[in-house]
DRENDO-1510 file (C-alpha; in Angstrom, 1 decimal, always signed):
<recs>
REC; n; res; u; v; w
REC; 1; ASP; +102.2; +93.9; +66.2 .
REC; 2; THR; +103.2; +97.4; +67.2 .
REC; 3; MET; +102.8; +96.5; +70.9 .
REC; 4; LEU; +106.0; +94.5; +70.7 .
REC; 5; LYS; +108.0; +97.5; +69.5 .
REC; 6; LYS; +107.5; +99.6; +72.6 .
REC; 7; PRO; +107.9; +99.0; +76.3 .
REC; 8; ILE; +105.1; +97.2; +78.0 .
REC; 9; ILE; +104.4; +98.3; +81.6 .
REC; 10; VAL; +102.1; +95.9; +83.6 .
REC; 11; THR; +100.4; +97.3; +86.6 .
REC; 12; SER; +97.5; +96.6; +88.9 .
REC; 13; LYS; +94.0; +98.0; +88.3 .
REC; 14; ASN; +93.5; +98.3; +92.0 .
REC; 15; ASN; +95.5; +101.5; +92.6 .
REC; 16; ASP; +93.5; +104.7; +92.7 .
REC; 17; ASP; +96.5; +106.8; +94.0 .
REC; 18; PRO; +96.5; +110.0; +91.9 .
REC; 19; ASP; +100.3; +109.9; +91.7 .
REC; 20; VAL; +100.3; +106.4; +90.3 .
REC; 21; ARG; +97.5; +107.4; +87.8 .
REC; 22; LEU; +99.7; +110.4; +86.7 .
REC; 23; ARG; +102.8; +108.1; +86.2 .
REC; 24; LYS; +100.7; +105.7; +84.1 .
REC; 25; GLU; +99.5; +108.5; +81.9 .
REC; 26; LYS; +103.0; +109.9; +81.5 .
REC; 27; LEU; +104.3; +106.5; +80.5 .
REC; 28; ALA; +101.5; +106.1; +78.0 .
REC; 29; GLU; +102.2; +109.6; +76.6 .
REC; 30; ALA; +105.9; +108.6; +76.2 .
REC; 31; GLY; +104.9; +105.7; +74.1 .
REC; 32; ALA; +104.8; +102.8; +76.5 .
REC; 33; THR; +101.9; +100.3; +76.5 .
REC; 34; VAL; +100.4; +100.4; +80.0 .
REC; 35; ILE; +98.4; +97.2; +80.8 .
REC; 36; GLU; +96.2; +97.2; +83.9 .
REC; 37; CYS; +95.6; +93.7; +85.3 .
REC; 38; ARG; +93.6; +92.2; +88.2 .
REC; 39; GLU; +95.4; +91.3; +91.4 .
REC; 40; ASN; +95.7; +87.8; +92.9 .
REC; 41; ASN; +96.9; +87.8; +96.5 .
REC; 42; GLY; +98.4; +91.2; +96.2 .
REC; 43; LYS; +100.3; +90.5; +93.0 .
REC; 44; ILE; +99.6; +90.9; +89.3 .
REC; 45; ASP; +97.3; +88.1; +88.2 .
REC; 46; LEU; +99.6; +86.3; +85.7 .
REC; 47; LYS; +96.8; +84.6; +83.7 .
REC; 48; ASP; +95.0; +88.0; +83.3 .
REC; 49; MET; +98.3; +89.6; +82.2 .
REC; 50; LEU; +99.1; +86.9; +79.6 .
REC; 51; SER; +95.6; +87.1; +78.2 .
REC; 52; LYS; +96.1; +90.8; +77.5 .
REC; 53; ILE; +99.3; +90.5; +75.6 .
REC; 54; SER; +99.4; +88.7; +72.3 .
REC; 55; VAL; +102.5; +86.5; +72.6 .
REC; 56; ARG; +103.0; +82.8; +72.2 .
REC; 57; SER; +106.1; +82.5; +74.3 .
REC; 58; VAL; +107.5; +84.4; +77.2 .
REC; 59; MET; +110.9; +84.1; +78.9 .
REC; 60; VAL; +110.6; +84.8; +82.5 .
REC; 61; GLU; +113.7; +85.9; +84.3 .
REC; 62; GLY; +113.7; +87.3; +87.8 .
REC; 63; GLY; +114.2; +86.7; +91.4 .
REC; 64; ALA; +112.6; +84.2; +93.7 .
REC; 65; SER; +109.2; +85.9; +93.9 .
REC; 66; VAL; +108.8; +86.3; +90.2 .
REC; 67; VAL; +109.9; +82.7; +89.4 .
REC; 68; SER; +107.8; +81.3; +92.2 .
REC; 69; SER; +104.7; +83.1; +90.9 .
REC; 70; PHE; +104.9; +81.3; +87.6 .
REC; 71; LEU; +106.0; +78.0; +89.0 .
REC; 72; GLU; +103.0; +78.0; +91.4 .
REC; 73; THR; +100.7; +77.5; +88.4 .
REC; 74; THR; +102.6; +74.4; +87.4 .
REC; 75; SER; +100.6; +71.2; +87.5 .
REC; 76; PRO; +101.0; +68.1; +85.3 .
REC; 77; ASP; +97.2; +67.8; +85.1 .
REC; 78; SER; +96.4; +71.5; +84.8 .
REC; 79; LYS; +95.2; +72.9; +81.4 .
REC; 80; GLU; +96.0; +76.4; +82.7 .
REC; 81; CYS; +99.6; +75.9; +83.6 .
REC; 82; LEU; +101.7; +78.9; +82.7 .
REC; 83; VAL; +105.0; +77.0; +82.6 .
REC; 84; ASP; +105.8; +74.3; +80.1 .
REC; 85; GLN; +109.6; +74.4; +80.1 .
REC; 86; LEU; +112.2; +75.3; +82.6 .
REC; 87; VAL; +115.8; +76.3; +82.0 .
REC; 88; LEU; +117.7; +76.3; +85.2 .
REC; 89; THR; +121.2; +77.9; +85.1 .
REC; 90; ILE; +123.7; +77.1; +87.9 .
REC; 91; ALA; +126.6; +79.5; +87.9 .
REC; 92; PRO; +129.6; +79.7; +90.1 .
REC; 93; ILE; +128.7; +83.1; +91.4 .
REC; 94; TYR; +126.8; +84.3; +94.4 .
REC; 95; VAL; +124.0; +86.7; +93.4 .
REC; 96; GLY; +122.2; +87.9; +96.5 .
REC; 97; GLY; +121.0; +84.6; +98.0 .
REC; 98; LEU; +120.5; +80.9; +97.7 .
REC; 99; SER; +116.7; +80.9; +97.2 .
REC; 100; ALA; +115.7; +80.2; +93.7 .
REC; 101; CYS; +112.1; +79.9; +94.7 .
REC; 102; LYS; +110.2; +81.7; +97.5 .
REC; 103; ASP; +108.0; +79.2; +99.3 .
REC; 104; ALA; +106.3; +78.2; +96.1 .
REC; 105; LYS; +103.0; +76.4; +96.7 .
REC; 106; PHE; +102.7; +74.1; +93.8 .
REC; 107; SER; +99.3; +73.0; +92.5 .
REC; 108; GLY; +98.5; +69.5; +91.4 .
REC; 109; LYS; +99.5; +66.2; +92.9 .
REC; 110; GLY; +102.5; +66.1; +95.2 .
REC; 111; PRO; +104.5; +68.9; +96.6 .
REC; 112; PHE; +106.9; +69.3; +93.7 .
REC; 113; PRO; +106.4; +69.1; +89.9 .
REC; 114; ARG; +108.8; +66.8; +88.0 .
REC; 115; LEU; +110.7; +67.7; +84.9 .
REC; 116; ARG; +110.6; +65.4; +81.9 .
REC; 117; LYS; +113.0; +65.0; +79.0 .
REC; 118; VAL; +115.8; +66.7; +81.1 .
REC; 119; ARG; +119.0; +67.7; +79.2 .
REC; 120; TYR; +122.1; +69.1; +80.7 .
REC; 121; THR; +124.6; +71.3; +78.9 .
REC; 122; PHE; +127.5; +73.5; +79.8 .
REC; 123; ALA; +127.8; +77.2; +78.8 .
REC; 124; GLY; +131.3; +78.2; +79.9 .
REC; 125; ASN; +131.5; +77.6; +83.6 .
REC; 126; ASP; +127.7; +77.5; +84.0 .
REC; 127; ILE; +125.6; +74.3; +84.0 .
REC; 128; MET; +122.2; +74.5; +82.3 .
REC; 129; ALA; +119.4; +72.0; +83.0 .
REC; 130; LEU; +116.5; +72.1; +80.5 .
REC; 131; GLY; +113.3; +70.2; +81.0 .
REC; 132; GLN; +109.6; +70.1; +80.3 .
REC; 133; PHE; +106.7; +69.9; +82.8 .
</recs>
């Protein structure tokens, strides 16, 4: 798939600002794939985004807002859950804050999803916890 060989820029459909339209056009002319998605509560609708890119697996790495957006779809009884595995890395370094999640509102039963089949491993000084939802 040629889409995987060039940058993918995901943006909202809801922006009619002429400057934003021009930037999108310039990115596309430079070879980027620009994907416009619906919004959900002022953010990119993740299900809409994932339905428009043909991938079977995505690694999500980001700050508290990005991680929380994906984790909020997590529900043991949901067929539309976007997260099936979690790799949590605990490193002995301070990187801008202590919040790994930003007030995530988890769907499904109970306030927090539970990981199953949890494994722990060391990578140098880091501790990695790997589990499934």
